[in-house]
mmCIF file of the C-alpha atoms, coordinates in Angstrom:
data_MODEL
# 
_entry.id   MODEL 
# 
loop_
_atom_site.group_PDB 
_atom_site.id 
_atom_site.type_symbol 
_atom_site.label_atom_id 
_atom_site.label_alt_id 
_atom_site.label_comp_id 
_atom_site.label_asym_id 
_atom_site.label_entity_id 
_atom_site.label_seq_id 
_atom_site.pdbx_PDB_ins_code 
_atom_site.Cartn_x 
_atom_site.Cartn_y 
_atom_site.Cartn_z 
_atom_site.occupancy 
_atom_site.B_iso_or_equiv 
_atom_site.pdbx_formal_charge 
_atom_site.auth_seq_id 
_atom_site.auth_comp_id 
_atom_site.auth_asym_id 
_atom_site.auth_atom_id 
_atom_site.pdbx_PDB_model_num 
ATOM 1   C CA . UNK A 1 1   ? -39.287 -0.973  32.070  1.00 0.00 ? 1   UNK A CA 1 
ATOM 2   C CA . UNK A 1 2   ? -41.333 -0.609  35.211  1.00 0.00 ? 2   UNK A CA 1 
ATOM 3   C CA . UNK A 1 3   ? -43.472 -3.437  36.434  1.00 0.00 ? 3   UNK A CA 1 
ATOM 4   C CA . UNK A 1 4   ? -47.094 -3.136  35.552  1.00 0.00 ? 4   UNK A CA 1 
ATOM 5   C CA . UNK A 1 5   ? -49.235 -1.838  38.338  1.00 0.00 ? 5   UNK A CA 1 
ATOM 6   C CA . UNK A 1 6   ? -52.557 -3.554  38.881  1.00 0.00 ? 6   UNK A CA 1 
ATOM 7   C CA . UNK A 1 7   ? -55.276 -1.526  40.468  1.00 0.00 ? 7   UNK A CA 1 
ATOM 8   C CA . UNK A 1 8   ? -57.572 -3.285  42.887  1.00 0.00 ? 8   UNK A CA 1 
ATOM 9   C CA . UNK A 1 9   ? -60.663 -2.329  40.921  1.00 0.00 ? 9   UNK A CA 1 
ATOM 10  C CA . UNK A 1 10  ? -59.163 -3.447  37.547  1.00 0.00 ? 10  UNK A CA 1 
ATOM 11  C CA . UNK A 1 11  ? -57.411 -6.772  36.964  1.00 0.00 ? 11  UNK A CA 1 
ATOM 12  C CA . UNK A 1 12  ? -55.772 -5.594  33.650  1.00 0.00 ? 12  UNK A CA 1 
ATOM 13  C CA . UNK A 1 13  ? -52.078 -4.569  33.510  1.00 0.00 ? 13  UNK A CA 1 
ATOM 14  C CA . UNK A 1 14  ? -51.168 -0.893  33.148  1.00 0.00 ? 14  UNK A CA 1 
ATOM 15  C CA . UNK A 1 15  ? -47.874 0.203   31.513  1.00 0.00 ? 15  UNK A CA 1 
ATOM 16  C CA . UNK A 1 16  ? -45.938 3.398   32.227  1.00 0.00 ? 16  UNK A CA 1 
ATOM 17  C CA . UNK A 1 17  ? -46.043 5.055   28.804  1.00 0.00 ? 17  UNK A CA 1 
ATOM 18  C CA . UNK A 1 18  ? -43.524 7.765   29.768  1.00 0.00 ? 18  UNK A CA 1 
ATOM 19  C CA . UNK A 1 19  ? -40.975 5.156   30.805  1.00 0.00 ? 19  UNK A CA 1 
ATOM 20  C CA . UNK A 1 20  ? -41.499 3.171   27.610  1.00 0.00 ? 20  UNK A CA 1 
ATOM 21  C CA . UNK A 1 21  ? -41.101 6.265   25.440  1.00 0.00 ? 21  UNK A CA 1 
ATOM 22  C CA . UNK A 1 22  ? -37.908 7.279   27.261  1.00 0.00 ? 22  UNK A CA 1 
ATOM 23  C CA . UNK A 1 23  ? -36.363 3.818   26.796  1.00 0.00 ? 23  UNK A CA 1 
ATOM 24  C CA . UNK A 1 24  ? -37.290 3.782   23.094  1.00 0.00 ? 24  UNK A CA 1 
ATOM 25  C CA . UNK A 1 25  ? -35.549 7.159   22.623  1.00 0.00 ? 25  UNK A CA 1 
ATOM 26  C CA . UNK A 1 26  ? -32.431 5.841   24.341  1.00 0.00 ? 26  UNK A CA 1 
ATOM 27  C CA . UNK A 1 27  ? -32.423 2.712   22.168  1.00 0.00 ? 27  UNK A CA 1 
ATOM 28  C CA . UNK A 1 28  ? -32.770 4.815   18.979  1.00 0.00 ? 28  UNK A CA 1 
ATOM 29  C CA . UNK A 1 29  ? -29.934 7.050   20.104  1.00 0.00 ? 29  UNK A CA 1 
ATOM 30  C CA . UNK A 1 30  ? -27.663 4.043   20.779  1.00 0.00 ? 30  UNK A CA 1 
ATOM 31  C CA . UNK A 1 31  ? -28.493 2.592   17.347  1.00 0.00 ? 31  UNK A CA 1 
ATOM 32  C CA . UNK A 1 32  ? -27.658 5.930   15.680  1.00 0.00 ? 32  UNK A CA 1 
ATOM 33  C CA . UNK A 1 33  ? -24.333 6.148   17.522  1.00 0.00 ? 33  UNK A CA 1 
ATOM 34  C CA . UNK A 1 34  ? -23.469 2.588   16.449  1.00 0.00 ? 34  UNK A CA 1 
ATOM 35  C CA . UNK A 1 35  ? -24.177 3.427   12.808  1.00 0.00 ? 35  UNK A CA 1 
ATOM 36  C CA . UNK A 1 36  ? -21.908 6.452   13.041  1.00 0.00 ? 36  UNK A CA 1 
ATOM 37  C CA . UNK A 1 37  ? -19.147 4.286   14.569  1.00 0.00 ? 37  UNK A CA 1 
ATOM 38  C CA . UNK A 1 38  ? -19.535 1.730   11.805  1.00 0.00 ? 38  UNK A CA 1 
ATOM 39  C CA . UNK A 1 39  ? -19.273 4.361   9.084   1.00 0.00 ? 39  UNK A CA 1 
ATOM 40  C CA . UNK A 1 40  ? -16.006 5.869   10.424  1.00 0.00 ? 40  UNK A CA 1 
ATOM 41  C CA . UNK A 1 41  ? -13.711 2.987   9.380   1.00 0.00 ? 41  UNK A CA 1 
ATOM 42  C CA . UNK A 1 42  ? -15.404 2.880   5.942   1.00 0.00 ? 42  UNK A CA 1 
ATOM 43  C CA . UNK A 1 43  ? -14.511 6.512   5.322   1.00 0.00 ? 43  UNK A CA 1 
ATOM 44  C CA . UNK A 1 44  ? -10.914 5.957   6.439   1.00 0.00 ? 44  UNK A CA 1 
ATOM 45  C CA . UNK A 1 45  ? -10.386 2.802   4.303   1.00 0.00 ? 45  UNK A CA 1 
ATOM 46  C CA . UNK A 1 46  ? -9.803  4.182   0.836   1.00 0.00 ? 46  UNK A CA 1 
ATOM 47  C CA . UNK A 1 47  ? -10.313 1.663   -1.965  1.00 0.00 ? 47  UNK A CA 1 
ATOM 48  C CA . UNK A 1 48  ? -7.584  1.064   -4.504  1.00 0.00 ? 48  UNK A CA 1 
ATOM 49  C CA . UNK A 1 49  ? -7.917  2.278   -8.095  1.00 0.00 ? 49  UNK A CA 1 
ATOM 50  C CA . UNK A 1 50  ? -8.987  -0.308  -10.640 1.00 0.00 ? 50  UNK A CA 1 
ATOM 51  C CA . UNK A 1 51  ? -6.064  -2.046  -12.366 1.00 0.00 ? 51  UNK A CA 1 
ATOM 52  C CA . UNK A 1 52  ? -5.535  -4.719  -14.984 1.00 0.00 ? 52  UNK A CA 1 
ATOM 53  C CA . UNK A 1 53  ? -5.688  -8.347  -13.869 1.00 0.00 ? 53  UNK A CA 1 
ATOM 54  C CA . UNK A 1 54  ? -2.271  -10.010 -13.749 1.00 0.00 ? 54  UNK A CA 1 
ATOM 55  C CA . UNK A 1 55  ? -3.261  -13.615 -13.087 1.00 0.00 ? 55  UNK A CA 1 
ATOM 56  C CA . UNK A 1 56  ? -4.709  -15.838 -15.800 1.00 0.00 ? 56  UNK A CA 1 
ATOM 57  C CA . UNK A 1 57  ? -8.421  -16.664 -15.620 1.00 0.00 ? 57  UNK A CA 1 
ATOM 58  C CA . UNK A 1 58  ? -8.852  -20.434 -15.663 1.00 0.00 ? 58  UNK A CA 1 
ATOM 59  C CA . UNK A 1 59  ? -11.819 -21.398 -17.862 1.00 0.00 ? 59  UNK A CA 1 
ATOM 60  C CA . UNK A 1 60  ? -10.632 -24.697 -19.351 1.00 0.00 ? 60  UNK A CA 1 
ATOM 61  C CA . UNK A 1 61  ? -9.146  -26.880 -16.574 1.00 0.00 ? 61  UNK A CA 1 
ATOM 62  C CA . UNK A 1 62  ? -12.454 -28.631 -15.839 1.00 0.00 ? 62  UNK A CA 1 
ATOM 63  C CA . UNK A 1 63  ? -13.766 -28.882 -19.389 1.00 0.00 ? 63  UNK A CA 1 
ATOM 64  C CA . UNK A 1 64  ? -14.839 -32.445 -20.280 1.00 0.00 ? 64  UNK A CA 1 
ATOM 65  C CA . UNK A 1 65  ? -14.655 -33.719 -16.685 1.00 0.00 ? 65  UNK A CA 1 
ATOM 66  C CA . UNK A 1 66  ? -17.576 -35.371 -14.867 1.00 0.00 ? 66  UNK A CA 1 
ATOM 67  C CA . UNK A 1 67  ? -18.364 -34.585 -11.246 1.00 0.00 ? 67  UNK A CA 1 
ATOM 68  C CA . UNK A 1 68  ? -20.773 -36.392 -8.917  1.00 0.00 ? 68  UNK A CA 1 
ATOM 69  C CA . UNK A 1 69  ? -22.671 -33.806 -6.897  1.00 0.00 ? 69  UNK A CA 1 
ATOM 70  C CA . UNK A 1 70  ? -24.485 -34.722 -3.697  1.00 0.00 ? 70  UNK A CA 1 
ATOM 71  C CA . UNK A 1 71  ? -26.211 -32.680 -0.988  1.00 0.00 ? 71  UNK A CA 1 
ATOM 72  C CA . UNK A 1 72  ? -22.922 -32.650 1.030   1.00 0.00 ? 72  UNK A CA 1 
ATOM 73  C CA . UNK A 1 73  ? -20.679 -31.551 -1.861  1.00 0.00 ? 73  UNK A CA 1 
ATOM 74  C CA . UNK A 1 74  ? -18.867 -28.294 -1.020  1.00 0.00 ? 74  UNK A CA 1 
ATOM 75  C CA . UNK A 1 75  ? -19.952 -25.235 -2.962  1.00 0.00 ? 75  UNK A CA 1 
ATOM 76  C CA . UNK A 1 76  ? -16.574 -24.826 -4.671  1.00 0.00 ? 76  UNK A CA 1 
ATOM 77  C CA . UNK A 1 77  ? -16.796 -28.377 -6.107  1.00 0.00 ? 77  UNK A CA 1 
ATOM 78  C CA . UNK A 1 78  ? -20.477 -28.365 -7.090  1.00 0.00 ? 78  UNK A CA 1 
ATOM 79  C CA . UNK A 1 79  ? -19.873 -27.649 -10.796 1.00 0.00 ? 79  UNK A CA 1 
ATOM 80  C CA . UNK A 1 80  ? -19.767 -24.360 -12.610 1.00 0.00 ? 80  UNK A CA 1 
ATOM 81  C CA . UNK A 1 81  ? -17.322 -21.570 -11.735 1.00 0.00 ? 81  UNK A CA 1 
ATOM 82  C CA . UNK A 1 82  ? -16.830 -20.785 -8.054  1.00 0.00 ? 82  UNK A CA 1 
ATOM 83  C CA . UNK A 1 83  ? -15.887 -17.260 -6.920  1.00 0.00 ? 83  UNK A CA 1 
ATOM 84  C CA . UNK A 1 84  ? -14.034 -17.408 -3.589  1.00 0.00 ? 84  UNK A CA 1 
ATOM 85  C CA . UNK A 1 85  ? -14.270 -13.636 -3.061  1.00 0.00 ? 85  UNK A CA 1 
ATOM 86  C CA . UNK A 1 86  ? -18.082 -13.475 -3.326  1.00 0.00 ? 86  UNK A CA 1 
ATOM 87  C CA . UNK A 1 87  ? -18.709 -17.146 -2.251  1.00 0.00 ? 87  UNK A CA 1 
ATOM 88  C CA . UNK A 1 88  ? -21.015 -17.903 -5.170  1.00 0.00 ? 88  UNK A CA 1 
ATOM 89  C CA . UNK A 1 89  ? -21.189 -20.340 -8.117  1.00 0.00 ? 89  UNK A CA 1 
ATOM 90  C CA . UNK A 1 90  ? -21.761 -19.177 -11.677 1.00 0.00 ? 90  UNK A CA 1 
ATOM 91  C CA . UNK A 1 91  ? -22.943 -21.775 -14.176 1.00 0.00 ? 91  UNK A CA 1 
ATOM 92  C CA . UNK A 1 92  ? -21.205 -20.703 -17.422 1.00 0.00 ? 92  UNK A CA 1 
ATOM 93  C CA . UNK A 1 93  ? -17.987 -19.013 -18.471 1.00 0.00 ? 93  UNK A CA 1 
ATOM 94  C CA . UNK A 1 94  ? -19.616 -15.907 -20.046 1.00 0.00 ? 94  UNK A CA 1 
ATOM 95  C CA . UNK A 1 95  ? -21.498 -15.007 -16.871 1.00 0.00 ? 95  UNK A CA 1 
ATOM 96  C CA . UNK A 1 96  ? -18.395 -15.811 -14.783 1.00 0.00 ? 96  UNK A CA 1 
ATOM 97  C CA . UNK A 1 97  ? -16.328 -13.310 -16.810 1.00 0.00 ? 97  UNK A CA 1 
ATOM 98  C CA . UNK A 1 98  ? -19.133 -10.723 -16.446 1.00 0.00 ? 98  UNK A CA 1 
ATOM 99  C CA . UNK A 1 99  ? -19.150 -11.381 -12.666 1.00 0.00 ? 99  UNK A CA 1 
ATOM 100 C CA . UNK A 1 100 ? -15.389 -11.026 -12.059 1.00 0.00 ? 100 UNK A CA 1 
ATOM 101 C CA . UNK A 1 101 ? -15.314 -7.825  -14.151 1.00 0.00 ? 101 UNK A CA 1 
ATOM 102 C CA . UNK A 1 102 ? -18.448 -6.481  -12.415 1.00 0.00 ? 102 UNK A CA 1 
ATOM 103 C CA . UNK A 1 103 ? -18.857 -3.792  -9.803  1.00 0.00 ? 103 UNK A CA 1 
ATOM 104 C CA . UNK A 1 104 ? -19.843 -6.045  -6.883  1.00 0.00 ? 104 UNK A CA 1 
ATOM 105 C CA . UNK A 1 105 ? -16.839 -8.391  -7.300  1.00 0.00 ? 105 UNK A CA 1 
ATOM 106 C CA . UNK A 1 106 ? -14.388 -5.532  -7.713  1.00 0.00 ? 106 UNK A CA 1 
ATOM 107 C CA . UNK A 1 107 ? -15.723 -3.840  -4.566  1.00 0.00 ? 107 UNK A CA 1 
ATOM 108 C CA . UNK A 1 108 ? -15.339 -7.105  -2.643  1.00 0.00 ? 108 UNK A CA 1 
ATOM 109 C CA . UNK A 1 109 ? -11.750 -7.264  -3.910  1.00 0.00 ? 109 UNK A CA 1 
ATOM 110 C CA . UNK A 1 110 ? -11.149 -3.797  -2.434  1.00 0.00 ? 110 UNK A CA 1 
ATOM 111 C CA . UNK A 1 111 ? -11.136 -1.812  -5.660  1.00 0.00 ? 111 UNK A CA 1 
ATOM 112 C CA . UNK A 1 112 ? -13.111 1.188   -6.637  1.00 0.00 ? 112 UNK A CA 1 
ATOM 113 C CA . UNK A 1 113 ? -14.418 1.371   -10.223 1.00 0.00 ? 113 UNK A CA 1 
ATOM 114 C CA . UNK A 1 114 ? -12.149 4.376   -10.922 1.00 0.00 ? 114 UNK A CA 1 
ATOM 115 C CA . UNK A 1 115 ? -8.985  3.989   -12.983 1.00 0.00 ? 115 UNK A CA 1 
ATOM 116 C CA . UNK A 1 116 ? -5.704  5.805   -12.569 1.00 0.00 ? 116 UNK A CA 1 
ATOM 117 C CA . UNK A 1 117 ? -5.334  8.869   -14.774 1.00 0.00 ? 117 UNK A CA 1 
ATOM 118 C CA . UNK A 1 118 ? -2.254  8.465   -16.962 1.00 0.00 ? 118 UNK A CA 1 
ATOM 119 C CA . UNK A 1 119 ? 0.354   11.209  -17.140 1.00 0.00 ? 119 UNK A CA 1 
ATOM 120 C CA . UNK A 1 120 ? 1.965   12.459  -20.384 1.00 0.00 ? 120 UNK A CA 1 
ATOM 121 C CA . UNK A 1 121 ? 5.196   10.643  -19.533 1.00 0.00 ? 121 UNK A CA 1 
ATOM 122 C CA . UNK A 1 122 ? 3.356   7.364   -19.039 1.00 0.00 ? 122 UNK A CA 1 
ATOM 123 C CA . UNK A 1 123 ? 1.617   7.745   -22.409 1.00 0.00 ? 123 UNK A CA 1 
ATOM 124 C CA . UNK A 1 124 ? 4.945   8.485   -24.134 1.00 0.00 ? 124 UNK A CA 1 
ATOM 125 C CA . UNK A 1 125 ? 6.524   5.463   -22.485 1.00 0.00 ? 125 UNK A CA 1 
ATOM 126 C CA . UNK A 1 126 ? 3.631   3.230   -23.609 1.00 0.00 ? 126 UNK A CA 1 
ATOM 127 C CA . UNK A 1 127 ? 3.988   4.506   -27.200 1.00 0.00 ? 127 UNK A CA 1 
ATOM 128 C CA . UNK A 1 128 ? 7.746   3.783   -27.071 1.00 0.00 ? 128 UNK A CA 1 
ATOM 129 C CA . UNK A 1 129 ? 7.150   0.235   -25.804 1.00 0.00 ? 129 UNK A CA 1 
ATOM 130 C CA . UNK A 1 130 ? 4.555   -0.453  -28.529 1.00 0.00 ? 130 UNK A CA 1 
ATOM 131 C CA . UNK A 1 131 ? 6.947   0.877   -31.175 1.00 0.00 ? 131 UNK A CA 1 
ATOM 132 C CA . UNK A 1 132 ? 9.702   -1.455  -29.950 1.00 0.00 ? 132 UNK A CA 1 
ATOM 133 C CA . UNK A 1 133 ? 7.327   -4.409  -30.029 1.00 0.00 ? 133 UNK A CA 1 
ATOM 134 C CA . UNK A 1 134 ? 6.256   -3.615  -33.594 1.00 0.00 ? 134 UNK A CA 1 
ATOM 135 C CA . UNK A 1 135 ? 9.916   -3.358  -34.703 1.00 0.00 ? 135 UNK A CA 1 
ATOM 136 C CA . UNK A 1 136 ? 10.683  -6.714  -33.063 1.00 0.00 ? 136 UNK A CA 1 
ATOM 137 C CA . UNK A 1 137 ? 7.723   -8.344  -34.845 1.00 0.00 ? 137 UNK A CA 1 
ATOM 138 C CA . UNK A 1 138 ? 8.860   -6.787  -38.171 1.00 0.00 ? 138 UNK A CA 1 
ATOM 139 C CA . UNK A 1 139 ? 12.376  -8.184  -37.686 1.00 0.00 ? 139 UNK A CA 1 
ATOM 140 C CA . UNK A 1 140 ? 10.968  -11.624 -36.872 1.00 0.00 ? 140 UNK A CA 1 
ATOM 141 C CA . UNK A 1 141 ? 8.710   -11.422 -39.931 1.00 0.00 ? 141 UNK A CA 1 
ATOM 142 C CA . UNK A 1 142 ? 11.635  -10.369 -42.199 1.00 0.00 ? 142 UNK A CA 1 
ATOM 143 C CA . UNK A 1 143 ? 13.773  -13.233 -40.846 1.00 0.00 ? 143 UNK A CA 1 
ATOM 144 C CA . UNK A 1 144 ? 10.981  -15.755 -41.458 1.00 0.00 ? 144 UNK A CA 1 
ATOM 145 C CA . UNK A 1 145 ? 10.414  -14.442 -44.990 1.00 0.00 ? 145 UNK A CA 1 
ATOM 146 C CA . UNK A 1 146 ? 14.137  -14.723 -45.783 1.00 0.00 ? 146 UNK A CA 1 
ATOM 147 C CA . UNK A 1 147 ? 14.263  -18.247 -44.441 1.00 0.00 ? 147 UNK A CA 1 
ATOM 148 C CA . UNK A 1 148 ? 11.220  -19.159 -46.474 1.00 0.00 ? 148 UNK A CA 1 
ATOM 149 C CA . UNK A 1 149 ? 12.789  -17.748 -49.658 1.00 0.00 ? 149 UNK A CA 1 
ATOM 150 C CA . UNK A 1 150 ? 16.047  -19.652 -48.955 1.00 0.00 ? 150 UNK A CA 1 
ATOM 151 C CA . UNK A 1 151 ? 14.095  -22.906 -48.473 1.00 0.00 ? 151 UNK A CA 1 
ATOM 152 C CA . UNK A 1 152 ? 12.261  -22.345 -51.775 1.00 0.00 ? 152 UNK A CA 1 
ATOM 153 C CA . UNK A 1 153 ? 15.523  -21.609 -53.623 1.00 0.00 ? 153 UNK A CA 1 
ATOM 154 C CA . UNK A 1 154 ? 17.086  -24.708 -52.111 1.00 0.00 ? 154 UNK A CA 1 
ATOM 155 C CA . UNK A 1 155 ? 14.139  -26.841 -53.167 1.00 0.00 ? 155 UNK A CA 1 
ATOM 156 C CA . UNK A 1 156 ? 14.298  -25.462 -56.719 1.00 0.00 ? 156 UNK A CA 1 
ATOM 157 C CA . UNK A 1 157 ? 18.045  -26.221 -56.890 1.00 0.00 ? 157 UNK A CA 1 
ATOM 158 C CA . UNK A 1 158 ? 17.434  -29.795 -55.705 1.00 0.00 ? 158 UNK A CA 1 
ATOM 159 C CA . UNK A 1 159 ? 14.707  -30.271 -58.322 1.00 0.00 ? 159 UNK A CA 1 
ATOM 160 C CA . UNK A 1 160 ? 17.044  -28.939 -61.032 1.00 0.00 ? 160 UNK A CA 1 
ATOM 161 C CA . UNK A 1 161 ? 19.802  -31.322 -59.952 1.00 0.00 ? 161 UNK A CA 1 
ATOM 162 C CA . UNK A 1 162 ? 17.317  -34.256 -59.988 1.00 0.00 ? 162 UNK A CA 1 
ATOM 163 C CA . UNK A 1 163 ? 16.161  -33.422 -63.504 1.00 0.00 ? 163 UNK A CA 1 
ATOM 164 C CA . UNK A 1 164 ? 19.753  -33.104 -64.741 1.00 0.00 ? 164 UNK A CA 1 
ATOM 165 C CA . UNK A 1 165 ? 20.683  -36.427 -63.191 1.00 0.00 ? 165 UNK A CA 1 
ATOM 166 C CA . UNK A 1 166 ? 17.680  -38.170 -64.721 1.00 0.00 ? 166 UNK A CA 1 
ATOM 167 C CA . UNK A 1 167 ? 18.423  -36.664 -68.145 1.00 0.00 ? 167 UNK A CA 1 
ATOM 168 C CA . UNK A 1 168 ? 22.058  -37.802 -67.910 1.00 0.00 ? 168 UNK A CA 1 
ATOM 169 C CA . UNK A 1 169 ? 20.922  -41.282 -66.915 1.00 0.00 ? 169 UNK A CA 1 
ATOM 170 C CA . UNK A 1 170 ? 18.540  -41.471 -69.916 1.00 0.00 ? 170 UNK A CA 1 
ATOM 171 C CA . UNK A 1 171 ? 21.320  -40.451 -72.324 1.00 0.00 ? 171 UNK A CA 1 
ATOM 172 C CA . UNK A 1 172 ? 23.627  -43.084 -70.845 1.00 0.00 ? 172 UNK A CA 1 
ATOM 173 C CA . UNK A 1 173 ? 20.954  -45.787 -71.258 1.00 0.00 ? 173 UNK A CA 1 
ATOM 174 C CA . UNK A 1 174 ? 20.424  -44.780 -74.914 1.00 0.00 ? 174 UNK A CA 1 
ATOM 175 C CA . UNK A 1 175 ? 24.120  -44.963 -75.675 1.00 0.00 ? 175 UNK A CA 1 
ATOM 176 C CA . UNK A 1 176 ? 24.479  -48.304 -73.899 1.00 0.00 ? 176 UNK A CA 1 
ATOM 177 C CA . UNK A 1 177 ? 21.639  -49.869 -75.885 1.00 0.00 ? 177 UNK A CA 1 
ATOM 178 C CA . UNK A 1 178 ? 23.083  -48.701 -79.223 1.00 0.00 ? 178 UNK A CA 1 
ATOM 179 C CA . UNK A 1 179 ? 19.888  -47.014 -80.315 1.00 0.00 ? 179 UNK A CA 1 
ATOM 180 C CA . UNK A 1 180 ? 19.750  -43.763 -82.256 1.00 0.00 ? 180 UNK A CA 1 
ATOM 181 C CA . UNK A 1 181 ? 17.924  -40.662 -81.209 1.00 0.00 ? 181 UNK A CA 1 
ATOM 182 C CA . UNK A 1 182 ? 14.599  -42.103 -82.402 1.00 0.00 ? 182 UNK A CA 1 
ATOM 183 C CA . UNK A 1 183 ? 14.899  -45.173 -80.219 1.00 0.00 ? 183 UNK A CA 1 
ATOM 184 C CA . UNK A 1 184 ? 15.451  -47.596 -83.220 1.00 0.00 ? 184 UNK A CA 1 
ATOM 185 C CA . UNK A 1 185 ? 18.360  -49.997 -83.806 1.00 0.00 ? 185 UNK A CA 1 
ATOM 186 C CA . UNK A 1 186 ? 20.452  -48.778 -86.883 1.00 0.00 ? 186 UNK A CA 1 
ATOM 187 C CA . UNK A 1 187 ? 20.559  -52.253 -88.493 1.00 0.00 ? 187 UNK A CA 1 
ATOM 188 C CA . UNK A 1 188 ? 16.790  -52.632 -88.165 1.00 0.00 ? 188 UNK A CA 1 
ATOM 189 C CA . UNK A 1 189 ? 16.335  -49.142 -89.677 1.00 0.00 ? 189 UNK A CA 1 
ATOM 190 C CA . UNK A 1 190 ? 18.540  -50.013 -92.670 1.00 0.00 ? 190 UNK A CA 1 
ATOM 191 C CA . UNK A 1 191 ? 16.621  -53.241 -93.278 1.00 0.00 ? 191 UNK A CA 1 
ATOM 192 C CA . UNK A 1 192 ? 13.332  -51.367 -93.289 1.00 0.00 ? 192 UNK A CA 1 
ATOM 193 C CA . UNK A 1 193 ? 14.577  -48.759 -95.722 1.00 0.00 ? 193 UNK A CA 1 
ATOM 194 C CA . UNK A 1 194 ? 15.056  -45.947 -93.278 1.00 0.00 ? 194 UNK A CA 1 
ATOM 195 C CA . UNK A 1 195 ? 18.849  -45.960 -93.371 1.00 0.00 ? 195 UNK A CA 1 
ATOM 196 C CA . UNK A 1 196 ? 19.220  -42.563 -95.076 1.00 0.00 ? 196 UNK A CA 1 
ATOM 197 C CA . UNK A 1 197 ? 16.052  -40.948 -93.763 1.00 0.00 ? 197 UNK A CA 1 
ATOM 198 C CA . UNK A 1 198 ? 16.696  -37.781 -91.768 1.00 0.00 ? 198 UNK A CA 1 
ATOM 199 C CA . UNK A 1 199 ? 20.497  -38.080 -91.827 1.00 0.00 ? 199 UNK A CA 1 
ATOM 200 C CA . UNK A 1 200 ? 23.246  -36.166 -93.590 1.00 0.00 ? 200 UNK A CA 1 
ATOM 201 C CA . UNK A 1 201 ? 25.314  -39.244 -94.499 1.00 0.00 ? 201 UNK A CA 1 
ATOM 202 C CA . UNK A 1 202 ? 25.550  -40.288 -98.159 1.00 0.00 ? 202 UNK A CA 1 
# 
């Protein structure tokens, strides 16, 4: 920019408008070139296709814990759920899940929101894997059912043996006491006039 020229008759500064306009055009051109340079790497860097998350999302490790927060507490320890990728804190688990599944977070992770298109072979392989899993579950279920039935049968057999043992014990006690089937001493029954009642003896 040229220095202002002061005329003797006027004490105010005068600016060279042509020079100012030329410099503004040059500055605009430089800014445009810089924008084009910045866009080139973006076009070259292709984002990965969206894929399923492999790591476990931790929502419970800090449940029930108290934290003292001061003005100097780091952001990742200030309570809530901290996202390292986006450098932000979300206050509750529902919004945190919405955030990590959202467009902005996925873009910061380097993913596009497009998913890979599955081929016919991949679909067939997935069906085969699911079928194997279902068969494994069925086998496990059948095994558990059989074990349950065996346990029930064993319990029934034990109960039967207990009842038989108790019945045998009762019979032995009756014989040892000398009582008849009605629980009365034979001599006492004869004295009371019940000696021939309900018996086949004459």
